C-alpha positions in Angstrom: -60.2 35.9 40.2 -57.0 37.9 40.1 -53.5 37.7 38.6 -50.2 39.5 38.9 -49.6 41.8 35.9 -46.6 44.1 35.7 -46.0 43.8 39.4 -49.6 44.5 40.5 -52.8 42.6 41.1 -55.6 43.1 38.6 -58.9 41.4 38.0 -59.0 39.0 35.2 -61.4 39.6 32.4 -63.6 36.9 31.0 -65.9 36.8 28.0 -68.9 36.8 30.4 -67.5 39.9 32.1 -66.9 41.6 28.8 -70.5 40.9 27.8 -71.7 42.4 31.2 -69.6 45.5 30.8 -70.8 45.9 27.2 -74.4 45.8 28.3 -73.8 48.2 31.2 -72.0 50.8 29.1 -74.0 50.2 25.9 -71.0 49.4 23.8 -70.1 46.5 21.5 -68.5 43.5 23.1 -65.7 43.8 20.5 -64.9 47.3 21.8 -64.6 45.9 25.4 -62.3 43.1 24.2 -60.0 45.3 22.3 -59.9 47.8 25.1 -59.0 44.9 27.4 -56.1 43.9 25.1 -54.7 47.4 25.2 -55.0 47.6 28.9 -53.8 44.1 29.9 -51.5 43.2 26.9 -51.1 39.6 25.7 -49.4 36.7 27.4 -47.3 34.6 25.0 -44.1 32.7 24.7 -42.7 35.3 22.3 -41.3 37.4 25.1 -41.6 40.7 23.1 -41.9 43.8 25.2 -44.0 45.5 22.5 -45.1 44.4 19.0 -47.2 45.6 16.1 -49.8 43.0 15.2 -53.2 42.5 13.6 -56.0 41.2 15.7 -59.2 39.7 14.2 -62.1 38.9 16.6 -64.1 35.8 16.0 -67.3 37.9 16.3 -66.2 40.1 13.5 -63.6 38.1 11.4 -63.6 40.5 8.4 -62.5 43.5 10.5 -58.8 43.2 11.4 -57.4 45.8 13.9 -53.8 46.9 13.9 -52.5 47.2 17.5 -49.3 47.7 19.4 -49.3 45.8 22.7 -46.8 43.9 24.9 -46.6 40.2 24.2 -44.9 39.3 27.5 -47.8 40.3 29.9 -47.6 37.2 32.0 -50.7 38.0 34.1 -52.9 39.0 31.2 -56.2 37.1 30.7 -55.5 37.3 26.9 -53.3 34.3 25.9 -51.7 33.8 22.5 -51.3 30.2 21.4 -49.8 30.0 17.9 -52.1 32.4 16.1 -55.1 31.8 18.3 -56.1 34.4 20.9 -57.8 33.2 24.0 -59.5 35.1 26.8 -59.4 33.3 30.1 -59.3 30.0 28.2 -62.0 30.8 25.6 -61.1 31.5 22.0 -62.0 35.0 20.9 -59.9 35.7 17.8 -56.6 35.4 15.9 -53.4 37.3 15.7 -51.2 37.7 12.6 -48.4 39.9 11.1 -46.5 40.2 14.4 -43.6 42.7 14.1 -41.4 43.9 17.0 -42.2 47.6 17.5 -38.5 48.5 17.3 -38.8 52.0 15.9 -38.2 51.1 12.3 -37.9 53.8 9.7 -41.5 53.6 8.5 -44.5 51.4 7.6 -47.8 51.6 5.8 -51.3 51.8 7.2 -54.8 52.0 5.8 -54.0 49.7 2.9 -51.1 51.9 1.7 -53.0 55.2 1.8 -51.2 56.3 4.9 -47.7 55.9 6.3 -46.0 56.4 9.6 -42.4 57.6 9.4 -39.8 57.6 12.1 -37.1 59.5 10.3 -35.3 61.1 13.2 -34.2 58.3 15.5 -37.3 57.9 17.7 -35.5 55.3 19.8 -33.1 57.9 21.0 -35.9 59.8 22.7 -36.0 58.5 26.3 -37.4 61.5 28.2 -41.0 60.7 29.2 -41.4 58.5 32.2 -44.2 56.4 30.8 -42.7 55.8 27.3 -41.7 52.2 26.4 -39.1 53.2 23.8 -36.3 52.4 26.3 -37.5 48.8 26.3 -37.0 48.3 22.6 -34.1 47.6 20.3 -32.8 50.6 18.4 -33.3 50.0 14.6 -33.7 53.6 13.4 -30.5 55.5 12.9 -30.9 59.3 12.6 -31.3 60.2 9.0 -29.5 63.0 7.1 -32.2 65.4 5.8 -33.1 65.1 2.1 -30.7 62.3 1.2 -31.9 60.1 4.1 -35.5 60.9 3.4 -35.1 60.0 -0.2 -33.6 56.7 0.8 -36.4 56.0 3.3 -39.1 56.8 0.7 -37.3 54.6 -1.8 -37.3 51.7 0.6 -41.0 52.3 1.4 -41.9 52.3 -2.3 -40.6 48.8 -2.6 -43.0 47.8 0.3 -46.0 49.7 -0.9 -49.0 47.4 -1.7 -49.2 48.8 -5.3 -45.7 50.3 -5.5 -47.2 53.8 -6.1 -46.5 56.2 -3.3 -48.7 58.8 -5.0 -51.7 56.8 -3.5 -50.7 58.0 0.0 -53.1 60.6 1.5 -51.5 61.0 5.0 -47.9 60.7 6.2 -47.4 61.0 10.0 -43.9 61.8 11.3 -43.8 60.1 14.6 -40.7 61.0 16.5 -39.8 62.6 19.8 -36.3 63.9 18.9 -36.9 67.4 17.7 -35.9 69.4 20.7 -36.1 72.7 18.9 -38.7 74.3 16.7 -36.3 75.2 13.9 -35.1 71.6 13.7 -38.6 70.4 13.3 -39.4 73.0 10.6 -36.3 72.2 8.7 -37.2 68.5 8.7 -40.8 69.1 7.6 -39.7 71.4 4.7 -37.2 68.8 3.6 -39.8 66.1 3.7 -42.3 68.2 1.7 -39.5 68.9 -0.9 -38.7 65.2 -1.3 -42.4 64.3 -1.5 -43.0 66.9 -4.2 -40.1 65.4 -6.3 -41.9 62.1 -6.4 -45.4 63.6 -7.0 -46.7 62.7 -3.5 -49.2 65.4 -2.3 -50.2 63.6 0.9 -50.9 65.7 4.0 -48.0 65.6 6.5 -48.7 65.3 10.2 -46.2 65.8 13.0 -46.5 64.6 16.6 -44.8 67.4 18.5 -44.9 70.0 21.3 -41.9 72.1 20.1 -43.7 74.0 17.2 -45.4 76.9 19.0 -44.7 80.2 17.3 -46.9 82.2 15.0 -44.0 82.4 12.5 -43.6 78.7 12.5 -47.3 78.2 11.8 -47.2 80.7 9.0 -44.2 78.8 7.4 -45.9 75.5 7.7 -49.0 76.9 6.0 -46.9 78.4 3.2 -44.3 75.7 2.6 -45.5 72.4 4.0 -49.3 72.3 3.8 -51.4 70.3 3.7 -50.3 69.8 7.3 -51.8 68.7 10.6 -50.2 69.7 13.9 -50.8 66.8 16.4 -49.8 68.3 19.7 -48.3 65.8 22.1 -50.3 66.9 25.1 -50.2 63.5 26.8 -51.5 64.6 30.2 -52.7 67.8 32.0 -51.4 67.2 35.5 -48.0 66.1 36.9 -46.4 67.2 33.7 -43.1 68.0 35.4 -42.9 64.5 36.7 -44.3 62.6 33.6 -42.8 64.4 30.7 -39.3 65.3 29.4 -38.4 68.9 29.7 -39.3 70.0 26.1 -42.9 68.8 26.7 -43.3 69.7 30.3 -42.5 73.3 29.8 -45.7 73.6 27.8 -48.4 74.1 30.4 -51.9 72.9 30.2 -53.1 76.5 30.1 -50.9 77.2 27.1 -52.2 74.3 25.0 -55.5 76.0 23.9 -53.5 79.1 22.8 -51.1 77.0 20.8 -53.8 75.0 19.0 -55.8 78.2 18.3 -52.8 79.8 16.8 -52.2 76.9 14.5 -55.8 76.7 13.5 -56.0 80.4 12.8 -53.0 80.0 10.5 -54.9 77.6 8.4 -53.4 74.4 9.7 -55.3 71.3 10.7 -55.0 70.6 14.5 -55.3 67.7 16.9 -53.5 66.3 19.9 -52.5 63.1 21.6 -53.7 62.3 25.1 -53.0 59.3 27.3 -56.1 58.2 29.3 -55.1 57.0 32.7 -52.5 59.6 33.7 -55.0 62.2 34.9 -58.1 61.7 37.1 -61.5 62.2 35.4 -62.0 65.8 36.6 -58.6 66.9 35.3 -59.3 65.1 32.0 -62.7 66.7 31.7 -61.3 70.2 32.3 -58.3 69.8 30.0 -60.2 68.2 27.1 -63.1 70.7 27.3 -60.5 73.6 27.0 -59.1 72.1 23.7 -62.4 71.2 22.0 -62.9 74.6 20.2 -59.4 74.5 18.7 -59.2 71.1 16.9 -60.1 70.1 13.4 -59.3 66.4 13.8 -60.5 63.9 16.4 -57.8 63.7 19.1 -55.7 60.6 19.5 -57.0 59.4 22.9 -54.9 56.4 24.0 -55.3 53.7 26.7 -52.3 53.9 29.0 -50.2 50.8 28.7 -48.0 49.8 31.7 -45.1 47.6 30.5 -43.8 47.0 34.0 -44.5 47.7 37.6 -42.7 51.1 37.5 -44.9 52.2 34.6 -48.0 50.9 36.4 -47.2 53.3 39.2 -47.6 56.4 37.0 -51.3 55.6 36.5 -53.9 57.3 38.7 -55.2 54.5 41.0 -58.7 54.3 39.5 -57.2 53.7 36.0 -56.1 50.2 36.9 -59.3 48.6 35.8 -61.2 48.4 32.5 -64.3 50.3 33.8 -62.2 53.5 34.1 -61.7 53.5 30.4 -65.3 52.7 29.6 -66.4 55.6 31.8 -63.8 57.8 30.2 -65.1 56.8 26.8 -68.6 58.1 27.7 -67.1 61.3 29.1 -65.1 62.0 26.0 -68.0 61.3 23.7 -70.0 63.9 25.6 -67.1 66.5 25.3 -66.0 65.9 21.7 -69.1 64.3 20.1 -70.9 67.7 19.5 -68.1 68.8 17.2 -69.0 66.1 14.7 -65.4 64.8 14.7 -65.1 61.1 14.9 -62.3 58.5 15.4 -60.7 57.2 12.3 -60.1 53.5 12.9 -56.8 53.0 11.1 -55.2 56.1 12.7 -55.3 54.7 16.3 -53.2 52.0 18.0 -54.5 52.2 21.6 -57.9 53.9 21.1 -61.0 53.8 23.3 -63.3 53.2 20.2 -63.3 50.5 17.6 -66.7 49.4 16.3 -68.8 52.3 17.6 -68.7 55.9 18.9 -71.6 57.0 21.0 -73.8 54.4 19.2 -72.6 55.4 15.7 -71.0 52.7 13.6 -67.3 53.4 12.8 -66.5 50.2 10.9 -66.3 50.9 7.2 -66.6 54.7 7.7 
């Protein structure tokens, strides 16, 4: 049974097929279902290119998952009817708290203990070929430094579950618009200054590939820490085709050197990587080279194709769900021995939900 999705033909997933795959790869059925939602998206009448939402599976109703997926995937086997989520006609869960992923200034995660900030006009970053930002409305004007950051934190304080920003433990700056190292440093130092004024000691994390020098690492350690550098690696091959210039000029061979330098300076280190853009051999080599230089579990993401053009950037074997289940096993073998594990609330398109290599992640 097949359907057209994003301009290509894909095999529909059923609950029986999810159970078969779960048994074959020795993973929870819930992980297969949530991986499938990430890969295929959701078909609905909402017509939203991409949305933030919470998904609760019937098999684990007390464990909601925050996800970002397209809601206009006409060929997806996952159908949203009201707040009910069906898989190939069978009810499998519910969906709630749907918000368009339109690059808003910020929002909370992990019950208010973490926040994601987009303080530098993420929607203006349109360089990487696979990025869906160009499909979304721009709702995030570029902020002036300290003044704008104070306003943003003030607005977030009103939305915080308890109203106390001091409860935050992690603040992730998620933006692709720092084209120069100095601009990123200036922004991070301004953010730390504003946080200190309101007695917030949370660790700051930045998704970036422009901070690369030993001097920058030293300044971050001295003036911004606690800090985690989350290198936007994304892929190891075809970087000149897939990525904007400021990312593409960082080669795969330079990545271990960069992360080692940041780690040696006393910073926490990690990276983002999109599963589906490289073949398995390239993924194996690249990930193995970075393993010794990370202190946090990498952000491995399922590649989402929002249209037929984006689907064309995937390696051919990444069109089906089994590629991601096999990749999951491979990545467990590579990263598992470090003792690092996925943190459920941090991920939007992860390969792990309920378990990692047989270890329970829920509630951890």
